[in-house]
KEKE-3310 file (N, C-alpha, C; in steps of 0.2 Angstrom, whole numbers, plus 5000, padded with zeros to 4 digits):
npx = (5010:5019:5031:5033:5024:5019:5019:5017:5027:5034:5050:5050:5058:5074:5085:5097:5100:5088:5074:5060:5047:5033:5018:5008:4992:4981:4984:4988:4977:4969:4969:4961:4948:4938:4939:4928:4919:4929:4937:4948:4952:4949:4959:4974:4987:5002:5015:5031:5044:5059:5073:5089:5103:5108:5114:5110:5097:5087:5076:5062:5063:5055:5047:5048:5039:5044:5036:5039:5029:5023:5027:5017:5004:5008:5007:4994:4988:4993:4986:4973:4967:4971:4967:4952:4950:4953:4944:4932:4935:4934:4922:4913:4917:4915:4899:4897:4900:4889:4887:4880:4874:4878:4889:4897:4899:4904:4918:4923:4928:4935:4946:4954:4963:4973:4980:4982:4991:5001:5007:5010:5023:5031:5033:5046:5053:5045:5046:5059:5055:5047:5051:5053:5059:5066:5065:5071:5058:5059)
npy = (4909:4924:4930:4941:4955:4969:4986:4997:5011:5031:5038:5050:5058:5059:5058:5059:5043:5040:5034:5042:5035:5037:5030:5025:5027:5021:5011:5002:4997:4993:4978:4974:4966:4972:4987:4994:4997:5002:5016:5020:5025:5037:5045:5052:5049:5038:5040:5031:5027:5024:5016:5016:5016:5031:5033:5022:5025:5040:5055:5052:5040:5026:5014:4997:4993:4982:4972:4960:4947:4940:4950:4960:4950:4953:4964:4967:4959:4967:4979:4978:4966:4962:4973:4974:4961:4965:4975:4967:4958:4967:4972:4961:4956:4969:4969:4955:4961:4968:4979:4995:4995:5007:5012:5002:5000:5012:5011:4999:5005:5015:5007:5007:5018:5019:5008:5012:5023:5016:5012:5024:5027:5017:5018:5020:5010:5000:5004:5000:4988:4985:4984:4991:4986:4992:4990:4995:4997:4987)
npz = (4941:4941:4953:4956:4957:4947:4941:4927:4927:4925:4928:4939:4945:4953:4964:4978:4977:4977:4968:4960:4956:4946:4945:4933:4935:4929:4919:4930:4935:4925:4922:4936:4944:4950:4946:4941:4952:4960:4969:4968:4956:4956:4961:4960:4951:4959:4966:4969:4981:4976:4981:4974:4964:4955:4943:4933:4929:4920:4920:4913:4910:4905:4916:4924:4939:4954:4966:4977:4978:4990:4998:4993:4998:5011:5016:5010:5022:5033:5032:5031:5032:5046:5053:5052:5058:5072:5075:5075:5082:5096:5094:5097:5110:5118:5115:5121:5134:5139:5132:5124:5108:5098:5108:5106:5093:5089:5098:5092:5079:5086:5088:5079:5077:5087:5080:5068:5071:5076:5062:5058:5068:5065:5053:5045:5048:5039:5028:5025:5024:5016:5001:4986:4967:4952:4936:4918:4905:4891)
capx = (5009:5022:5035:5032:5018:5022:5015:5022:5030:5038:5052:5046:5063:5081:5088:5102:5100:5081:5070:5053:5042:5026:5013:5001:4986:4975:4988:4988:4969:4967:4968:4958:4940:4934:4939:4921:4918:4935:4937:4956:4952:4948:4964:4979:4993:5005:5021:5034:5050:5063:5081:5094:5108:5105:5117:5106:5090:5086:5069:5057:5061:5049:5052:5044:5041:5042:5038:5039:5022:5023:5026:5009:5001:5010:5005:4985:4987:4993:4981:4965:4963:4972:4962:4945:4948:4954:4938:4927:4936:4934:4912:4911:4919:4910:4895:4897:4900:4881:4885:4875:4877:4881:4896:4901:4902:4912:4922:4926:4930:4941:4953:4960:4966:4980:4983:4987:4998:5009:5012:5014:5027:5036:5035:5054:5054:5042:5050:5064:5052:5044:5057:5053:5064:5064:5070:5067:5055:5060)
capy = (4915:4927:4929:4948:4961:4974:4990:5002:5019:5034:5041:5059:5063:5057:5062:5054:5039:5038:5036:5045:5033:5041:5024:5026:5023:5019:5003:4998:4996:4990:4970:4972:4965:4977:4992:4999:4998:5005:5023:5022:5028:5047:5048:5055:5044:5038:5042:5027:5029:5016:5016:5014:5021:5036:5034:5018:5028:5046:5054:5051:5034:5019:5008:4992:4994:4977:4971:4952:4947:4940:4958:4963:4950:4955:4973:4967:4957:4972:4985:4976:4958:4963:4978:4970:4956:4967:4978:4963:4957:4971:4972:4956:4959:4974:4964:4951:4963:4970:4987:4997:4994:5015:5013:4994:5001:5019:5008:4995:5009:5019:5004:5008:5024:5018:5002:5016:5026:5012:5011:5029:5026:5012:5021:5019:5001:4999:5005:4995:4981:4984:4988:4992:4990:4995:4989:4998:4992:4986)
capz = (4943:4943:4959:4956:4957:4944:4937:4924:4926:4922:4932:4938:4947:4955:4972:4983:4977:4978:4961:4960:4950:4946:4942:4929:4939:4923:4919:4935:4936:4919:4923:4941:4942:4955:4944:4942:4961:4965:4972:4967:4949:4957:4964:4956:4952:4963:4967:4972:4980:4975:4983:4967:4961:4952:4938:4929:4925:4919:4922:4910:4907:4907:4919:4928:4947:4954:4972:4978:4979:4996:5001:4993:5002:5020:5015:5013:5030:5039:5032:5029:5037:5051:5056:5052:5060:5077:5075:5074:5091:5100:5094:5099:5117:5119:5114:5127:5140:5138:5130:5117:5101:5098:5110:5105:5087:5089:5102:5089:5076:5088:5091:5073:5081:5089:5076:5062:5073:5075:5056:5058:5072:5063:5045:5043:5047:5036:5022:5025:5024:5008:4996:4978:4963:4945:4929:4911:4899:4884)
cpx = (5017:5025:5033:5027:5022:5019:5022:5022:5033:5042:5052:5053:5069:5085:5091:5100:5093:5077:5065:5050:5036:5020:5007:4995:4982:4978:4987:4982:4968:4965:4964:4951:4937:4934:4932:4919:4922:4934:4944:4958:4950:4955:4967:4984:4999:5013:5026:5042:5055:5071:5085:5098:5104:5108:5113:5100:5092:5079:5066:5057:5056:5052:5044:5044:5037:5041:5036:5032:5021:5023:5018:5005:5002:5007:4996:4984:4988:4990:4975:4962:4965:4966:4954:4945:4949:4948:4932:4927:4933:4925:4910:4912:4914:4901:4890:4896:4893:4881:4882:4880:4880:4890:4900:4904:4908:4919:4927:4931:4938:4949:4958:4965:4972:4983:4988:4992:5003:5011:5014:5022:5033:5037:5042:5054:5052:5044:5055:5061:5050:5046:5054:5059:5061:5068:5067:5063:5057:5056)
cpy = (4917:4928:4937:4950:4965:4979:4996:5009:5024:5036:5048:5061:5056:5062:5058:5047:5036:5041:5036:5040:5035:5034:5027:5023:5018:5011:4999:4995:4993:4982:4969:4973:4969:4985:4999:5001:5003:5012:5026:5025:5035:5048:5048:5048:5043:5038:5038:5028:5022:5017:5014:5019:5026:5037:5027:5021:5037:5047:5055:5044:5028:5015:5002:4992:4988:4976:4964:4951:4945:4945:4961:4958:4951:4962:4973:4965:4963:4979:4983:4972:4960:4968:4977:4966:4960:4973:4974:4960:4960:4974:4966:4955:4963:4972:4958:4953:4967:4979:4989:4996:5000:5014:5006:4995:5007:5015:5005:5000:5014:5015:5005:5015:5024:5012:5008:5020:5023:5011:5020:5030:5022:5013:5020:5012:4997:4999:5002:4988:4980:4988:4985:4990:4990:4992:4992:4992:4994:4984)
cpz = (4943:4950:4961:4953:4954:4938:4932:4925:4925:4929:4932:4941:4952:4959:4978:4983:4977:4971:4963:4955:4951:4942:4938:4932:4933:4921:4924:4936:4932:4919:4929:4936:4945:4954:4944:4947:4964:4966:4969:4959:4953:4959:4960:4957:4956:4963:4973:4973:4979:4976:4976:4965:4955:4945:4932:4927:4926:4921:4916:4906:4909:4910:4922:4935:4950:4962:4971:4980:4986:5000:5000:4997:5010:5019:5014:5021:5034:5038:5030:5033:5043:5056:5057:5057:5071:5080:5076:5081:5096:5098:5097:5108:5120:5119:5119:5134:5140:5134:5125:5111:5097:5100:5108:5098:5086:5093:5096:5082:5077:5090:5085:5074:5082:5084:5069:5063:5074:5068:5055:5062:5068:5053:5041:5044:5041:5028:5021:5023:5017:5003:4988:4973:4958:4940:4924:4907:4893:4879)
residu = (MET:SER:GLU:TYR:ILE:GLN:HIS:LYS:GLY:VAL:ILE:ALA:ALA:ILE:LYS:ASN:GLY:ILE:VAL:ASP:VAL:GLN:ILE:GLU:GLN:ALA:LEU:ALA:CYS:ALA:ALA:CYS:HIS:ALA:LYS:GLU:ALA:CYS:THR:LEU:LEU:ASP:LYS:GLN:ASP:LYS:ILE:ILE:GLU:VAL:PRO:GLN:PRO:ALA:GLY:LEU:PHE:ILE:VAL:GLY:ASP:GLU:VAL:TRP:VAL:LEU:GLU:LYS:ARG:THR:LEU:GLY:MET:LYS:ALA:VAL:LEU:TYR:SER:TYR:VAL:LEU:PRO:LEU:PHE:ILE:MET:PHE:LEU:MET:LEU:ILE:MET:LEU:LYS:LEU:MET:ASN:LYS:SER:ASP:ILE:PHE:ALA:GLY:VAL:ALA:SER:LEU:ALA:THR:LEU:ILE:PRO:TYR:TYR:MET:LEU:PHE:PHE:ILE:PHE:LYS:ASP:ARG:LEU:LYS:LYS:THR:PHE:VAL:PHE:THR:ILE:LYS:LYS:VAL:GLU)
# end
């Protein structure tokens, strides 16, 4: 198995050492086993910001966007696994306190608000952690 997760894209813009790469969504989803059930196909292509010296690439170049597989797993953990665990833990705690089903369900969902607010607050730190690299398609 490769050390990197890679997606093919096209350079859309270059400014101040940041390369904006437009990910071709259809190619990114082609190998996925859940593509028929996934709603991502309905969305527009993604723009990924990659810190890179501007002189190496020009707008329109086809590139591979690379991310370490370990960072991909960490992203899944932060965005899906931990919130699910927090919601489930809150639901169990409230049910043990004999709260109603509706209250427990709504309160469990409400725990996601501060969780994702933390993502917004620490987005600059997360951008430094989840760094993409690019290389030209040959």
